[in-house]
ROKEPA-326756 format. One record per residue (C-alpha): x, y, z. Coordinates in steps of 0.5 Angstrom, whole numbers, padded with zeros to 4 digits, always signed. Layout:
XYZ...
# end
This chain:
+0188+0350+0184+0184+0343+0183+0177+0342+0187+0180+0338+0192+0185+0344+0194+0179+0349+0193+0176+0344+0198+0180+0346+0204+0181+0353+0202+0174+0353+0204+0174+0349+0210+0180+0354+0213+0177+0360+0210+0170+0357+0213+0173+0356+0221+0173+0363+0221+0168+0367+0217+0161+0366+0215+0161+0371+0209+0154+0374+0207+0151+0380+0203+0148+0384+0208+0146+0391+0202+0140+0395+0202+0140+0400+0196+0146+0404+0200+0153+0401+0199+0154+0394+0202+0158+0394+0210+0163+0389+0209+0162+0384+0214+0169+0381+0214+0177+0382+0211+0176+0378+0208+0170+0381+0203+0175+0387+0201+0174+0388+0194+0180+0387+0189+0183+0393+0186+0179+0398+0181+0172+0394+0184+0166+0397+0189+0168+0405+0188+0160+0407+0190+0161+0414+0188+0162+0411+0181+0157+0414+0175+0156+0411+0168+0157+0415+0163+0155+0414+0155+0161+0410+0153+0160+0404+0160+0153+0406+0161+0152+0399+0164+0156+0397+0170+0159+0391+0171+0158+0386+0177+0163+0380+0178+0159+0373+0180+0165+0369+0184+0165+0362+0183+0165+0356+0188+0169+0357+0194+0173+0364+0192+0174+0370+0194+0172+0377+0190+0180+0379+0191+0184+0373+0189+0178+0372+0183+0177+0378+0180+0184+0381+0182+0186+0382+0174+0179+0383+0171+0177+0388+0175+0182+0393+0174+0183+0392+0167+0175+0394+0167+0176+0398+0171+0182+0402+0167+0177+0402+0161+0171+0407+0163+0167+0401+0167+0164+0402+0174+0165+0396+0177+0162+0392+0183+0164+0384+0187+0162+0381+0193+0162+0376+0196+0156+0370+0196+0152+0364+0198+0157+0362+0205+0164+0362+0200+0158+0360+0195+0156+0354+0197+0148+0355+0198+0144+0353+0195+0143+0356+0188+0137+0359+0189+0139+0363+0196+0146+0365+0192+0141+0368+0186+0137+0371+0190+0143+0375+0194+0145+0377+0186+0138+0380+0186+0140+0384+0192+0145+0386+0190+0145+0389+0183+0138+0393+0186+0144+0396+0191+0148+0397+0184+0143+0400+0181+0141+0404+0187+0148+0408+0188+0149+0408+0180+0143+0410+0177+0144+0405+0171+0137+0401+0170+0141+0395+0168+0148+0392+0169+0152+0387+0166+0154+0381+0170+0161+0377+0168+0162+0371+0172+0166+0365+0174+0164+0358+0173+0157+0357+0179+0157+0365+0177+0157+0364+0170+0151+0360+0171+0148+0362+0178+0146+0369+0174+0141+0365+0169+0137+0363+0175+0136+0370+0177+0134+0372+0170+0129+0367+0169+0126+0366+0176+0127+0372+0179+0125+0379+0175+0133+0379+0173+0131+0379+0166+0129+0386+0165+0135+0388+0169+0141+0385+0166+0143+0388+0158+0150+0383+0158+0151+0376+0161+0158+0373+0161+0159+0366+0163+0167+0364+0165+0168+0357+0165+0161+0357+0167+0157+0351+0170+0151+0351+0165+0149+0344+0165+0154+0341+0171+0160+0336+0171+0160+0330+0171+0167+0331+0176+0166+0325+0182+0168+0330+0187+0162+0334+0186+0158+0330+0190+0162+0328+0196+0163+0335+0197+0156+0337+0196+0153+0331+0202+0159+0334+0207+0159+0341+0207+0157+0345+0199+0148+0345+0196+0151+0349+0190+0156+0343+0189+0150+0338+0189+0146+0344+0185+0152+0343+0180+0152+0336+0177+0150+0334+0172+0143+0333+0171+0141+0336+0178+0133+0338+0179+0136+0345+0180+0139+0344+0173+0135+0340+0169+0130+0347+0172+0134+0352+0169+0135+0349+0162+0128+0346+0162+0125+0351+0155+0129+0357+0154+0136+0356+0156+0137+0363+0154+0130+0367+0155+0130+0374+0152+0132+0380+0156+0140+0379+0156+0146+0378+0150+0150+0371+0153+0157+0369+0152+0160+0363+0154+0167+0362+0154+0170+0356+0155+0177+0352+0155+0178+0346+0152+0183+0344+0159+0177+0345+0164+0179+0340+0170+0172+0342+0174+0167+0343+0170+0167+0336+0165+0166+0336+0160+0168+0343+0158+0162+0343+0153+0156+0343+0159+0159+0350+0160+0156+0351+0153+0148+0355+0153+0144+0354+0147+0139+0360+0144+0139+0364+0137+0145+0367+0135+0143+0374+0135+0143+0374+0143+0148+0368+0144+0156+0366+0143+0158+0360+0145+0167+0361+0145+0172+0355+0145+0179+0359+0148+0184+0354+0143+0178+0355+0137+0182+0362+0137+0189+0360+0140+0191+0354+0140+0196+0354+0144+0192+0357+0150+0194+0354+0157+0189+0356+0160+0185+0351+0165+0178+0352+0169+0181+0354+0176+0185+0361+0174+0181+0363+0167+0178+0370+0169+0186+0372+0170+0186+0369+0162+0189+0375+0158+0185+0373+0152+0178+0372+0156+0179+0379+0158+0179+0381+0151+0174+0377+0150+0170+0379+0155+0172+0387+0153+0168+0385+0146+0162+0383+0149+0161+0389+0153+0163+0394+0148+0158+0393+0143+0151+0391+0142+0149+0384+0142+0153+0379+0145+0160+0377+0144+0163+0378+0136+0164+0371+0134+0169+0373+0129+0172+0377+0134+0180+0374+0134+0184+0376+0140+0190+0378+0140+0194+0370+0142+0198+0368+0149+0206+0370+0146+0202+0371+0139+0201+0363+0138
# end
């Protein structure tokens, strides 16, 4: 779905619901039918085991609902043995990034409290891959996140011309995600991958939202950062920005990063679509 279509979806949804996270140390209550989690997520009785010690927190992209955003990845992670959690934040992810990062902080605390885990792994899409870096860098998340995996994240913003008019109308986070924004200057000043988590970035050359696609990539020491461009290993991978969380190749990279110490293995060769 291209950005204009996503904007129309937001307007329709915003007319019927305001989605905010209000949970504390227990399982957060669902405020709306739109807060239904994806399959496999939000079993608040789930306890991590030695093979999967960190619960996985899924963080939506802008204008996304968790049930759609994580419809494919969430049940796959659950099937592999992970405790999986997801939430909707920031009024369809349109609130300023620092406000949304504070919601993420509170949600992580709820997950840690329910599961007894010292740390979580975060897998985020688009804004949801960039925004957790604010939590890590400025809101005390560095010692509470083991892996931070960004799927087509807006780490250095986008030059997409639709981001600015959308932002001035109803989407402060769109302004935060434009290339050169004050928010991104602050976030990327100094170390882009501060010590604490291991960082994996997965992006696609076909990204039509985060433009150029290379703005997703981070800089940092290789022992805690792996940048992945899907087409480097699977040249015919067709996935673009919006549906990247549903790409089976992306899923393989996510599972690789979660299963090992450190970020994803840069030498990993996923099974490509159609054997390509």
